[in-house]
N, CA, C and O atoms as a DFTB+ gen file, in Angstrom:
608 C
 N C O
     1  1       0.839      -1.162       0.000
     2  2       0.000       0.000       0.000
     3  2       0.890       1.233       0.000
     4  3       1.987       1.215       0.559
     5  1       0.414       2.308      -0.631
     6  2       1.170       3.556      -0.625
     7  2       0.898       4.332       0.655
     8  3      -0.240       4.395       1.121
     9  1       1.932       4.915       1.215
    10  2       1.795       5.839       2.332
    11  2       1.097       7.083       1.792
    12  3       1.315       7.438       0.634
    13  1       0.264       7.761       2.590
    14  2      -0.436       8.954       2.095
    15  2       0.475      10.061       1.570
    16  3       0.047      10.869       0.746
    17  1       1.723      10.110       2.035
    18  2       2.629      11.147       1.537
    19  2       3.184      10.821       0.158
    20  3       3.847      11.657      -0.455
    21  1       2.916       9.601      -0.342
    22  2       3.371       9.197      -1.660
    23  2       4.855       8.910      -1.756
    24  3       5.367       8.669      -2.849
    25  1       5.556       8.931      -0.632
    26  2       7.010       8.758      -0.659
    27  2       7.479       7.385      -0.224
    28  3       8.681       7.120      -0.198
    29  1       6.540       6.501       0.120
    30  2       6.951       5.141       0.448
    31  2       5.806       4.170       0.227
    32  3       4.629       4.530       0.216
    33  1       6.212       2.925       0.052
    34  2       5.311       1.810      -0.111
    35  2       5.468       0.943       1.125
    36  3       6.580       0.792       1.631
    37  1       4.382       0.372       1.620
    38  2       4.450      -0.545       2.759
    39  2       3.966      -1.896       2.257
    40  3       2.852      -2.018       1.749
    41  1       4.814      -2.909       2.404
    42  2       4.516      -4.230       1.860
    43  2       4.553      -5.286       2.950
    44  3       5.368      -5.215       3.870
    45  1       3.669      -6.260       2.840
    46  2       3.567      -7.361       3.785
    47  2       3.944      -8.649       3.067
    48  3       3.416      -8.943       1.995
    49  1       4.865      -9.422       3.662
    50  2       5.286     -10.677       3.043
    51  2       5.778     -11.644       4.114
    52  3       5.756     -11.327       5.304
    53  1       6.215     -12.808       3.692
    54  2       6.774     -13.779       4.640
    55  2       8.015     -13.249       5.339
    56  3       8.373     -13.719       6.419
    57  1       8.670     -12.274       4.726
    58  2       9.858     -11.667       5.329
    59  2       9.496     -10.592       6.351
    60  3      10.384     -10.022       6.984
    61  1       8.221     -10.311       6.519
    62  2       7.776      -9.308       7.468
    63  2       7.193      -8.094       6.767
    64  3       6.904      -8.131       5.571
    65  1       7.024      -7.017       7.525
    66  2       6.483      -5.772       6.994
    67  2       7.661      -4.880       6.620
    68  3       8.561      -4.652       7.429
    69  1       7.648      -4.385       5.404
    70  2       8.763      -3.587       4.931
    71  2       8.276      -2.237       4.409
    72  3       7.217      -2.130       3.790
    73  1       9.085      -1.208       4.680
    74  2       8.840       0.140       4.152
    75  2       9.827       0.357       3.006
    76  3      11.036       0.206       3.180
    77  1       9.303       0.710       1.846
    78  2      10.139       0.918       0.667
    79  2      10.017       2.373       0.223
    80  3       8.984       2.769      -0.316
    81  1      11.061       3.172       0.443
    82  2      11.015       4.559      -0.027
    83  2      10.918       4.588      -1.557
    84  3      11.617       3.843      -2.243
    85  1      10.051       5.448      -2.078
    86  2       9.896       5.588      -3.529
    87  2      10.049       7.050      -3.919
    88  3       9.766       7.956      -3.135
    89  1      10.494       7.251      -5.126
    90  2      10.537       8.591      -5.695
    91  2       9.481       8.667      -6.774
    92  3       9.173       7.669      -7.424
    93  1       8.932       9.837      -6.963
    94  2       7.881      10.032      -7.955
    95  2       8.306       9.479      -9.298
    96  3       9.494       9.428      -9.618
    97  1       7.314       9.061     -10.087
    98  2       7.673       8.522     -11.393
    99  2       8.336       9.590     -12.249
   100  3       7.939      10.755     -12.244
   101  1       9.348       9.166     -12.979
   102  2      10.055      10.062     -13.882
   103  2       9.570       9.778     -15.296
   104  3       9.512       8.625     -15.722
   105  1       9.223      10.829     -16.014
   106  2       8.818      10.649     -17.400
   107  2      10.065      10.397     -18.232
   108  3      10.992      11.207     -18.218
   109  1      10.100       9.274     -18.963
   110  2      11.261       8.956     -19.787
   111  2      10.801       8.391     -21.123
   112  3       9.680       7.902     -21.259
   113  1      11.684       8.468     -22.095
   114  2      11.460       7.812     -23.372
   115  2      12.074       6.427     -23.302
   116  3      12.820       6.113     -22.375
   117  1      11.762       5.619     -24.268
   118  2      12.307       4.261     -24.298
   119  2      13.830       4.256     -24.281
   120  3      14.438       3.310     -23.780
   121  1      14.469       5.324     -24.832
   122  2      15.933       5.389     -24.828
   123  2      16.491       5.924     -23.508
   124  3      17.705       6.068     -23.367
   125  1      15.610       6.222     -22.531
   126  2      16.053       6.683     -21.222
   127  2      16.124       8.179     -21.061
   128  3      16.350       8.660     -19.950
   129  1      15.940       8.935     -22.124
   130  2      15.989      10.394     -22.003
   131  2      14.694      10.917     -21.406
   132  3      13.689      10.207     -21.383
   133  1      14.710      12.144     -20.928
   134  2      13.537      12.735     -20.290
   135  2      12.611      13.421     -21.283
   136  3      11.604      14.001     -20.877
   137  1      12.923      13.370     -22.559
   138  2      12.072      14.012     -23.561
   139  2      10.958      13.058     -23.961
   140  3      11.203      11.887     -24.252
   141  1       9.741      13.566     -23.972
   142  2       8.600      12.724     -24.324
   143  2       8.036      12.027     -23.097
   144  3       8.622      12.082     -22.016
   145  1       6.910      11.381     -23.268
   146  2       6.244      10.719     -22.146
   147  2       5.835       9.298     -22.522
   148  3       4.687       8.908     -22.307
   149  1       6.752       8.531     -23.074
   150  2       6.362       7.198     -23.523
   151  2       6.170       6.199     -22.379
   152  3       5.468       5.204     -22.559
   153  1       6.772       6.433     -21.211
   154  2       6.568       5.537     -20.073
   155  2       6.941       6.251     -18.778
   156  3       7.637       7.266     -18.786
   157  1       6.462       5.696     -17.667
   158  2       6.806       6.222     -16.344
   159  2       7.666       5.199     -15.632
   160  3       7.414       3.999     -15.733
   161  1       8.665       5.652     -14.921
   162  2       9.555       4.752     -14.188
   163  2       9.605       5.201     -12.725
   164  3       9.940       6.347     -12.426
   165  1       9.263       4.266     -11.810
   166  2       9.335       4.533     -10.380
   167  2      10.720       4.165      -9.888
   168  3      11.307       3.187     -10.351
   169  1      11.240       4.930      -8.966
   170  2      12.506       4.601      -8.330
   171  2      12.197       4.115      -6.922
   172  3      11.707       4.884      -6.095
   173  1      12.477       2.847      -6.642
   174  2      12.202       2.252      -5.332
   175  2      13.530       1.953      -4.654
   176  3      14.384       1.255      -5.201
   177  1      13.686       2.493      -3.456
   178  2      14.920       2.327      -2.678
   179  2      14.887       0.989      -1.936
   180  3      13.831       0.360      -1.865
   181  1      16.020       0.539      -1.380
   182  2      16.044      -0.705      -0.595
   183  2      15.070      -0.623       0.595
   184  3      14.904       0.439       1.194
   185  1      14.436      -1.748       0.927
   186  2      13.439      -1.754       1.999
   187  2      14.049      -1.646       3.393
   188  3      15.201      -2.011       3.626
   189  1      13.226      -1.126       4.314
   190  2      13.553      -1.122       5.742
   191  2      12.492      -1.970       6.427
   192  3      11.299      -1.690       6.310
   193  1      12.917      -2.997       7.137
   194  2      11.983      -3.909       7.796
   195  2      11.487      -3.311       9.105
   196  3      12.270      -2.772       9.888
   197  1      10.182      -3.408       9.338
   198  2       9.613      -2.970      10.613
   199  2       9.858      -4.045      11.669
   200  3       9.758      -5.235      11.369
   201  1      10.176      -3.643      12.900
   202  2      10.476      -4.619      13.953
   203  2       9.205      -5.223      14.550
   204  3       8.693      -4.751      15.565
   205  1       8.708      -6.276      13.900
   206  2       7.492      -6.948      14.360
   207  2       7.839      -8.403      14.618
   208  3       8.491      -9.051      13.799
   209  1       7.403      -8.907      15.755
   210  2       7.640     -10.316      16.066
   211  2       6.734     -11.169      15.185
   212  3       5.510     -11.084      15.289
   213  1       7.314     -11.977      14.333
   214  2       6.538     -12.835      13.451
   215  2       6.302     -12.188      12.099
   216  3       6.227     -10.965      11.981
   217  1       6.190     -13.013      11.100
   218  2       5.920     -12.523       9.752
   219  2       4.419     -12.398       9.553
   220  3       3.632     -13.065      10.225
   221  1       4.042     -11.551       8.638
   222  2       2.629     -11.379       8.349
   223  2       2.442     -11.169       6.859
   224  3       3.065     -10.299       6.252
   225  1       1.584     -11.973       6.291
   226  2       1.164     -11.745       4.916
   227  2      -0.268     -11.253       4.943
   228  3      -0.977     -11.321       3.939
   229  1      -0.688     -10.760       6.087
   230  2      -2.072     -10.375       6.292
   231  2      -2.423      -9.001       5.760
   232  3      -1.619      -8.330       5.113
   233  1      -3.619      -8.616       6.047
   234  2      -4.151      -7.338       5.604
   235  2      -3.631      -6.219       6.486
   236  3      -3.271      -6.423       7.646
   237  1      -3.603      -5.015       5.893
   238  2      -3.105      -3.838       6.605
   239  2      -4.014      -2.661       6.292
   240  3      -4.754      -2.668       5.308
   241  1      -3.944      -1.649       7.151
   242  2      -4.645      -0.394       6.901
   243  2      -3.868       0.725       7.585
   244  3      -3.264       0.517       8.637
   245  1      -3.886       1.906       6.985
   246  2      -3.212       3.088       7.533
   247  2      -4.227       4.138       7.915
   248  3      -5.279       4.251       7.285
   249  1      -3.916       4.919       8.957
   250  2      -4.775       6.057       9.277
   251  2      -4.571       7.156       8.225
   252  3      -3.703       7.051       7.358
   253  1      -5.375       8.195       8.320
   254  2      -5.377       9.263       7.314
   255  2      -4.014       9.937       7.153
   256  3      -3.635      10.305       6.042
   257  1      -3.281      10.100       8.246
   258  2      -1.980      10.765       8.196
   259  2      -0.826       9.814       7.897
   260  3       0.303      10.256       7.688
   261  1      -1.100       8.515       7.874
   262  2      -0.046       7.548       7.626
   263  2       0.864       7.347       8.819
   264  3       1.996       6.888       8.662
   265  1       0.399       7.676       9.991
   266  2       1.213       7.521      11.197
   267  2       1.015       6.157      11.842
   268  3       1.971       5.573      12.351
   269  1      -0.208       5.644      11.827
   270  2      -0.486       4.357      12.468
   271  2      -0.916       3.333      11.434
   272  3      -1.722       3.601      10.543
   273  1      -0.344       2.150      11.593
   274  2      -0.599       1.022      10.710
   275  2      -1.173      -0.110      11.542
   276  3      -0.621      -0.437      12.592
   277  1      -2.268      -0.718      11.101
   278  2      -2.800      -1.905      11.759
   279  2      -2.565      -3.080      10.820
   280  3      -2.793      -2.988       9.614
   281  1      -2.100      -4.193      11.400
   282  2      -1.725      -5.365      10.618
   283  2      -2.398      -6.600      11.196
   284  3      -2.391      -6.813      12.408
   285  1      -2.973      -7.400      10.330
   286  2      -3.542      -8.690      10.713
   287  2      -2.391      -9.687      10.835
   288  3      -1.661      -9.914       9.871
   289  1      -2.231     -10.271      11.995
   290  2      -1.154     -11.238      12.224
   291  2      -1.726     -12.658      12.117
   292  3      -2.931     -12.845      12.283
   293  1      -0.887     -13.651      11.843
   294  2      -1.387     -15.012      11.601
   295  2      -1.894     -15.748      12.837
   296  3      -2.552     -16.777      12.685
   297  1      -1.627     -15.280      14.031
   298  2      -2.015     -16.049      15.220
   299  2      -3.134     -15.373      16.009
   300  3      -2.986     -15.099      17.200
   301  1      -4.254     -15.107      15.334
   302  2      -5.475     -14.589      15.965
   303  2      -5.290     -13.293      16.742
   304  3      -5.906     -13.109      17.791
   305  1      -4.459     -12.401      16.245
   306  2      -4.389     -11.068      16.817
   307  2      -3.982     -10.087      15.721
   308  3      -3.577     -10.489      14.631
   309  1      -4.093      -8.831      16.017
   310  2      -3.646      -7.775      15.116
   311  2      -2.711      -6.875      15.914
   312  3      -2.692      -6.924      17.144
   313  1      -1.937      -6.056      15.212
   314  2      -0.991      -5.159      15.863
   315  2      -1.146      -3.768      15.260
   316  3      -1.238      -3.614      14.042
   317  1      -1.174      -2.754      16.130
   318  2      -1.139      -1.355      15.689
   319  2       0.279      -0.863      15.920
   320  3       0.822      -1.001      17.016
   321  1       0.883      -0.283      14.874
   322  2       2.259       0.206      14.954
   323  2       2.272       1.704      14.691
   324  3       1.660       2.186      13.738
   325  1       2.973       2.428      15.546
   326  2       3.206       3.854      15.335
   327  2       4.399       3.961      14.393
   328  3       5.520       3.648      14.793
   329  1       4.188       4.396      13.150
   330  2       5.275       4.433      12.177
   331  2       6.331       5.481      12.494
   332  3       7.444       5.411      11.973
   333  1       5.996       6.464      13.351
   334  2       7.009       7.419      13.799
   335  2       7.927       6.802      14.845
   336  3       9.063       7.244      15.015
   337  1       7.440       5.781      15.548
   338  2       8.209       5.066      16.566
   339  2       7.833       3.584      16.477
   340  3       7.056       3.101      17.301
   341  1       8.374       2.847      15.483
   342  2       7.939       1.471      15.231
   343  2       8.068       0.511      16.411
   344  3       7.419      -0.535      16.423
   345  1       8.888       0.846      17.394
   346  2       8.975      -0.018      18.580
   347  2       7.700       0.073      19.417
   348  3       7.424      -0.814      20.225
   349  1       6.925       1.139      19.227
   350  2       5.668       1.311      19.952
   351  2       4.581       0.538      19.213
   352  3       4.090       0.965      18.168
   353  1       4.216      -0.619      19.788
   354  2       3.237      -1.502      19.174
   355  2       2.169      -1.875      20.183
   356  3       2.458      -2.094      21.359
   357  1       0.940      -1.946      19.718
   358  2      -0.190      -2.314      20.572
   359  2      -0.832      -3.567      19.994
   360  3      -1.230      -3.598      18.830
   361  1      -0.926      -4.585      20.818
   362  2      -1.522      -5.861      20.406
   363  2      -3.036      -5.806      20.604
   364  3      -3.519      -5.409      21.664
   365  1      -3.774      -6.209      19.575
   366  2      -5.238      -6.302      19.634
   367  2      -5.583      -7.788      19.630
   368  3      -5.395      -8.469      18.622
   369  1      -6.080      -8.282      20.740
   370  2      -6.383      -9.709      20.868
   371  2      -7.825      -9.895      21.293
   372  3      -8.532      -8.926      21.573
   373  1      -8.251     -11.125      21.338
   374  2      -9.578     -11.427      21.854
   375  2     -10.663     -11.512      20.803
   376  3     -11.844     -11.531      21.149
   377  1     -10.302     -11.566      19.529
   378  2     -11.307     -11.721      18.486
   379  2     -10.906     -12.909      17.601
   380  3     -10.267     -12.736      16.563
   381  1     -11.289     -14.109      18.028
   382  2     -10.906     -15.306      17.286
   383  2     -11.408     -15.264      15.843
   384  3     -12.497     -14.763      15.562
   385  1     -10.613     -15.786      14.962
   386  2     -10.967     -15.924      13.544
   387  2     -11.207     -14.608      12.828
   388  3     -11.907     -14.571      11.816
   389  1     -10.631     -13.522      13.344
   390  2     -10.793     -12.280      12.584
   391  2     -10.007     -12.399      11.287
   392  3      -9.026     -13.138      11.201
   393  1     -10.454     -11.658      10.283
   394  2      -9.875     -11.782       8.952
   395  2      -9.577     -10.420       8.328
   396  3      -8.735     -10.315       7.437
   397  1     -10.259      -9.391       8.790
   398  2     -10.110      -8.036       8.257
   399  2      -9.695      -7.078       9.369
   400  3     -10.061      -7.265      10.530
   401  1      -8.932      -6.059       9.008
   402  2      -8.564      -5.013       9.952
   403  2      -8.804      -3.646       9.309
   404  3      -8.733      -3.489       8.090
   405  1      -9.086      -2.680      10.154
   406  2      -9.249      -1.296       9.692
   407  2      -8.854      -0.383      10.834
   408  3      -8.934      -0.764      12.002
   409  1      -8.428       0.822      10.496
   410  2      -8.099       1.815      11.510
   411  2      -8.848       3.092      11.167
   412  3      -9.003       3.428       9.994
   413  1      -9.313       3.804      12.188
   414  2     -10.071       5.030      11.945
   415  2      -9.165       6.089      11.318
   416  3      -7.949       6.044      11.503
   417  1      -9.731       7.028      10.588
   418  2      -8.911       8.069       9.955
   419  2      -8.012       8.817      10.935
   420  3      -6.896       9.197      10.582
   421  1      -8.490       9.033      12.175
   422  2      -7.681       9.761      13.159
   423  2      -6.717       8.856      13.926
   424  3      -5.952       9.341      14.760
   425  1      -6.745       7.557      13.659
   426  2      -5.821       6.622      14.295
   427  2      -6.152       6.255      15.728
   428  3      -5.350       5.599      16.392
   429  1      -7.324       6.665      16.227
   430  2      -7.681       6.380      17.621
   431  2      -8.292       4.999      17.828
   432  3      -8.173       4.433      18.914
   433  1      -8.937       4.451      16.814
   434  2      -9.650       3.186      16.941
   435  2      -9.218       2.216      15.854
   436  3      -8.949       2.618      14.722
   437  1      -9.154       0.942      16.202
   438  2      -8.883      -0.112      15.234
   439  2     -10.012      -1.127      15.336
   440  3     -10.572      -1.337      16.412
   441  1     -10.340      -1.747      14.226
   442  2     -11.423      -2.727      14.212
   443  2     -10.951      -4.000      13.526
   444  3     -10.132      -3.970      12.608
   445  1     -11.491      -5.117      13.996
   446  2     -11.273      -6.397      13.342
   447  2     -12.633      -6.969      12.986
   448  3     -13.596      -6.807      13.735
   449  1     -12.711      -7.630      11.858
   450  2     -13.953      -8.251      11.412
   451  2     -13.659      -9.638      10.891
   452  3     -12.512      -9.973      10.593
   453  1     -14.687     -10.433      10.783
   454  2     -14.523     -11.818      10.368
   455  2     -15.019     -12.028       8.945
   456  3     -15.727     -11.194       8.382
   457  1     -14.631     -13.154       8.386
   458  2     -15.163     -13.632       7.116
   459  2     -15.845     -14.939       7.447
   460  3     -15.194     -15.897       7.865
   461  1     -17.124     -14.984       7.266
   462  2     -17.931     -16.149       7.611
   463  2     -17.818     -16.487       9.092
   464  3     -17.820     -17.655       9.480
   465  1     -17.718     -15.448       9.906
   466  2     -17.671     -15.622      11.352
   467  2     -18.627     -14.638      11.981
   468  3     -19.560     -14.168      11.330
   469  1     -18.403     -14.326      13.237
   470  2     -19.318     -13.444      13.950
   471  2     -18.627     -12.221      14.499
   472  3     -17.558     -12.308      15.104
   473  1     -19.248     -11.083      14.283
   474  2     -18.913      -9.883      14.999
   475  2     -17.818      -9.006      14.438
   476  3     -17.051      -9.374      13.548
   477  1     -17.798      -7.814      15.025
   478  2     -16.777      -6.807      14.776
   479  2     -16.278      -6.374      16.139
   480  3     -17.074      -6.093      17.034
   481  1     -14.970      -6.320      16.301
   482  2     -14.395      -5.850      17.561
   483  2     -13.724      -4.510      17.307
   484  3     -12.921      -4.379      16.383
   485  1     -14.052      -3.518      18.123
   486  2     -13.448      -2.192      18.018
   487  2     -12.580      -1.993      19.252
   488  3     -13.027      -2.199      20.380
   489  1     -11.325      -1.588      19.023
   490  2     -10.366      -1.418      20.110
   491  2      -9.771      -0.020      20.097
   492  3      -9.669       0.620      19.050
   493  1      -9.380       0.441      21.278
   494  2      -8.613       1.667      21.390
   495  2      -7.224       1.371      20.820
   496  3      -6.537       0.472      21.306
   497  1      -6.810       2.112      19.801
   498  2      -5.537       1.837      19.133
   499  2      -4.328       2.209      19.980
   500  3      -3.214       1.780      19.678
   501  1      -4.520       2.992      21.028
   502  2      -3.410       3.358      21.926
   503  2      -3.193       2.324      23.024
   504  3      -2.061       2.099      23.453
   505  1      -4.279       1.694      23.482
   506  2      -4.180       0.777      24.622
   507  2      -4.465      -0.680      24.271
   508  3      -4.007      -1.584      24.970
   509  1      -5.213      -0.917      23.201
   510  2      -5.624      -2.264      22.840
   511  2      -6.898      -2.721      23.524
   512  3      -7.410      -3.797      23.216
   513  1      -7.427      -1.915      24.457
   514  2      -8.664      -2.288      25.138
   515  2      -9.820      -2.267      24.154
   516  3      -9.959      -1.344      23.351
   517  1     -10.651      -3.307      24.231
   518  2     -11.749      -3.409      23.278
   519  2     -13.036      -2.843      23.845
   520  3     -13.270      -2.837      25.054
   521  1     -13.858      -2.371      22.927
   522  2     -15.213      -1.920      23.231
   523  2     -16.105      -3.154      23.160
   524  3     -15.697      -4.169      22.594
   525  1     -17.308      -3.094      23.716
   526  2     -18.222      -4.228      23.546
   527  2     -18.414      -4.510      22.056
   528  3     -18.520      -3.587      21.249
   529  1     -18.458      -5.778      21.705
   530  2     -18.583      -6.165      20.304
   531  2     -19.866      -5.608      19.707
   532  3     -20.928      -5.654      20.327
   533  1     -19.753      -5.091      18.511
   534  2     -20.955      -4.640      17.817
   535  2     -21.245      -5.629      16.691
   536  3     -20.374      -6.412      16.310
   537  1     -22.428      -5.596      16.177
   538  2     -22.826      -6.501      15.089
   539  2     -22.480      -7.938      15.437
   540  3     -21.801      -8.597      14.649
   541  1     -22.916      -8.461      16.589
   542  2     -22.433      -9.760      17.053
   543  2     -22.731     -10.940      16.137
   544  3     -22.082     -11.979      16.259
   545  1     -23.679     -10.815      15.235
   546  2     -23.981     -11.952      14.371
   547  2     -23.656     -11.680      12.917
   548  3     -23.970     -12.501      12.055
   549  1     -23.040     -10.557      12.627
   550  2     -22.763     -10.214      11.230
   551  2     -21.288     -10.371      10.903
   552  3     -20.426     -10.047      11.720
   553  1     -21.004     -10.861       9.726
   554  2     -19.627     -10.827       9.242
   555  2     -19.503      -9.584       8.379
   556  3     -20.499      -9.056       7.885
   557  1     -18.280      -9.123       8.203
   558  2     -18.079      -7.843       7.519
   559  2     -17.047      -7.980       6.402
   560  3     -15.996      -7.341       6.462
   561  1     -17.321      -8.798       5.385
   562  2     -16.361      -8.875       4.291
   563  2     -16.335      -7.580       3.492
   564  3     -17.368      -6.940       3.297
   565  1     -15.164      -7.206       3.037
   566  2     -14.938      -6.027       2.207
   567  2     -15.293      -4.718       2.902
   568  3     -15.434      -3.692       2.238
   569  1     -15.437      -4.732       4.212
   570  2     -15.798      -3.509       4.925
   571  2     -14.564      -2.683       5.229
   572  3     -13.517      -3.240       5.558
   573  1     -14.668      -1.362       5.126
   574  2     -13.548      -0.473       5.422
   575  2     -13.897       0.503       6.532
   576  3     -13.042       1.289       6.940
   577  1     -15.137       0.478       7.036
   578  2     -15.460       1.429       8.097
   579  2     -16.465       0.815       9.055
   580  3     -17.302      -0.003       8.672
   581  1     -16.362       1.224      10.300
   582  2     -17.271       0.794      11.344
   583  2     -17.678       2.037      12.114
   584  3     -16.818       2.818      12.521
   585  1     -18.964       2.234      12.320
   586  2     -19.435       3.384      13.075
   587  2     -19.761       2.960      14.494
   588  3     -20.448       1.962      14.711
   589  1     -19.268       3.716      15.453
   590  2     -19.576       3.454      16.849
   591  2     -19.935       4.761      17.506
   592  3     -19.603       5.833      17.000
   593  1     -20.607       4.676      18.624
   594  2     -20.932       5.871      19.408
   595  2     -20.222       5.752      20.735
   596  3     -20.097       4.660      21.288
   597  1     -19.756       6.882      21.247
   598  2     -19.043       6.873      22.499
   599  2     -19.386       8.139      23.282
   600  3     -19.553       9.211      22.700
   601  1     -19.485       8.009      24.580
   602  2     -19.753       9.175      25.420
   603  2     -18.527      10.017      25.644
   604  3     -18.627      11.121      26.179
   605  1     -17.354       9.521      25.243
   606  2     -16.124      10.295      25.457
   607  2     -15.474      10.661      24.166
   608  3     -14.430      11.312      24.163
C-alpha cells in the first residue's frame, strides 16, 4: 500500500512488513531520455523492515496521516504500529478468527472483522482495550469502516 505522503510503499510478506522509499515517477522515453512521455519509471529504494515479532502476509490499513498502521497477524491477533516510533506496538487480541482489519482516519480506533464468522471488535488503538462487540452476528467482508458511538 502507498503511504499517504506518496514517498513510500508498505509491503507485507513472509519476510515481514517492509517500508520501501519511492521517488515520484520520472517521465522517460524508451531510450532513457527525459524528452517525451512514452513511459513512467518509479525509483524504489532498498526496503527497511519494521520490527514486528513474526511474519505477516495479512491485511493492513493506515490512518489518514499515515502515522499508524494496523496489521492482521497469523495467530489470531492484530498489531497497531506507530510508524514514527515502530517499537511502539499495541496488540489487539480477543477476536478469534478475525480476517479483516481497519483503523479510523484519526488513528484512535482499530477494528477487526470476520469472514464467515461473527462480529466486529473495536479497540482503542493506543491501549488495545476493546469496546463491547458490535454486530455480534454479522460478518463484515470487504468492509472499510465501522461506526460506533461513544460518550467520550
